[in-house]
Each structure stands twice: as C-alpha cells, then as structure tokens.
ChimeraX commands (.cxc) that place a marker at each C-alpha (Angstrom):
marker #1 position 13.31,253.99,14.47 radius 0.5
marker #1 position 14.45,253.74,18.05 radius 0.5
marker #1 position 15.35,256.89,19.96 radius 0.5
marker #1 position 19.04,256.97,20.76 radius 0.5
marker #1 position 21.08,259.81,22.22 radius 0.5
marker #1 position 22.79,261.74,19.44 radius 0.5
marker #1 position 26.24,260.58,20.51 radius 0.5
marker #1 position 25.29,256.92,20.53 radius 0.5
marker #1 position 23.50,257.18,17.19 radius 0.5
marker #1 position 26.42,258.94,15.48 radius 0.5
marker #1 position 28.82,256.31,16.82 radius 0.5
marker #1 position 26.56,253.54,15.56 radius 0.5
marker #1 position 26.13,255.26,12.21 radius 0.5
marker #1 position 29.86,255.83,11.73 radius 0.5
marker #1 position 30.50,252.18,12.59 radius 0.5
marker #1 position 28.02,251.08,9.93 radius 0.5
marker #1 position 29.54,253.47,7.39 radius 0.5
marker #1 position 33.05,252.20,8.15 radius 0.5
marker #1 position 31.84,248.60,7.73 radius 0.5
marker #1 position 30.17,249.43,4.40 radius 0.5
marker #1 position 33.25,251.30,3.17 radius 0.5
marker #1 position 35.50,248.37,4.09 radius 0.5
marker #1 position 33.15,245.95,2.33 radius 0.5
marker #1 position 33.06,248.13,-0.81 radius 0.5
marker #1 position 36.82,248.62,-0.76 radius 0.5
marker #1 position 37.34,244.86,-0.50 radius 0.5
marker #1 position 35.00,244.22,-3.43 radius 0.5
marker #1 position 36.75,246.92,-5.50 radius 0.5
marker #1 position 40.16,245.47,-4.67 radius 0.5
marker #1 position 39.09,241.98,-5.77 radius 0.5
marker #1 position 37.64,243.40,-9.00 radius 0.5
marker #1 position 40.81,245.36,-9.75 radius 0.5
marker #1 position 42.94,242.30,-9.09 radius 0.5
marker #1 position 40.80,240.24,-11.47 radius 0.5
marker #1 position 41.10,242.84,-14.22 radius 0.5
marker #1 position 44.89,243.12,-13.97 radius 0.5
marker link #1:1,2 radius 0.2
marker link #1:2,3 radius 0.2
marker link #1:3,4 radius 0.2
marker link #1:4,5 radius 0.2
marker link #1:5,6 radius 0.2
marker link #1:6,7 radius 0.2
marker link #1:7,8 radius 0.2
marker link #1:8,9 radius 0.2
marker link #1:9,10 radius 0.2
marker link #1:10,11 radius 0.2
marker link #1:11,12 radius 0.2
marker link #1:12,13 radius 0.2
marker link #1:13,14 radius 0.2
marker link #1:14,15 radius 0.2
marker link #1:15,16 radius 0.2
marker link #1:16,17 radius 0.2
marker link #1:17,18 radius 0.2
marker link #1:18,19 radius 0.2
marker link #1:19,20 radius 0.2
marker link #1:20,21 radius 0.2
marker link #1:21,22 radius 0.2
marker link #1:22,23 radius 0.2
marker link #1:23,24 radius 0.2
marker link #1:24,25 radius 0.2
marker link #1:25,26 radius 0.2
marker link #1:26,27 radius 0.2
marker link #1:27,28 radius 0.2
marker link #1:28,29 radius 0.2
marker link #1:29,30 radius 0.2
marker link #1:30,31 radius 0.2
marker link #1:31,32 radius 0.2
marker link #1:32,33 radius 0.2
marker link #1:33,34 radius 0.2
marker link #1:34,35 radius 0.2
marker link #1:35,36 radius 0.2
view
C-alpha cells in the first residue's frame, strides 16, 4: 500500500466510497423498478 498523506488518502477513500454507493444505489433502483 502506498504511503499517502492522511488528507489525500481520506479524500481518495471517500471518493471510492461515493462511487461504490452510487453504483449500489443504481443497481438497487434498477432492481426495484423491475419488481414493480
């Protein structure tokens, strides 16, 4: 794991988490639409 300053790492991590949340929310929305 590369050594990043804490601020840079937290920004990178939060960006990844936001991307994953958006991806999961999109998948959930498609699934809900298919069920209804």
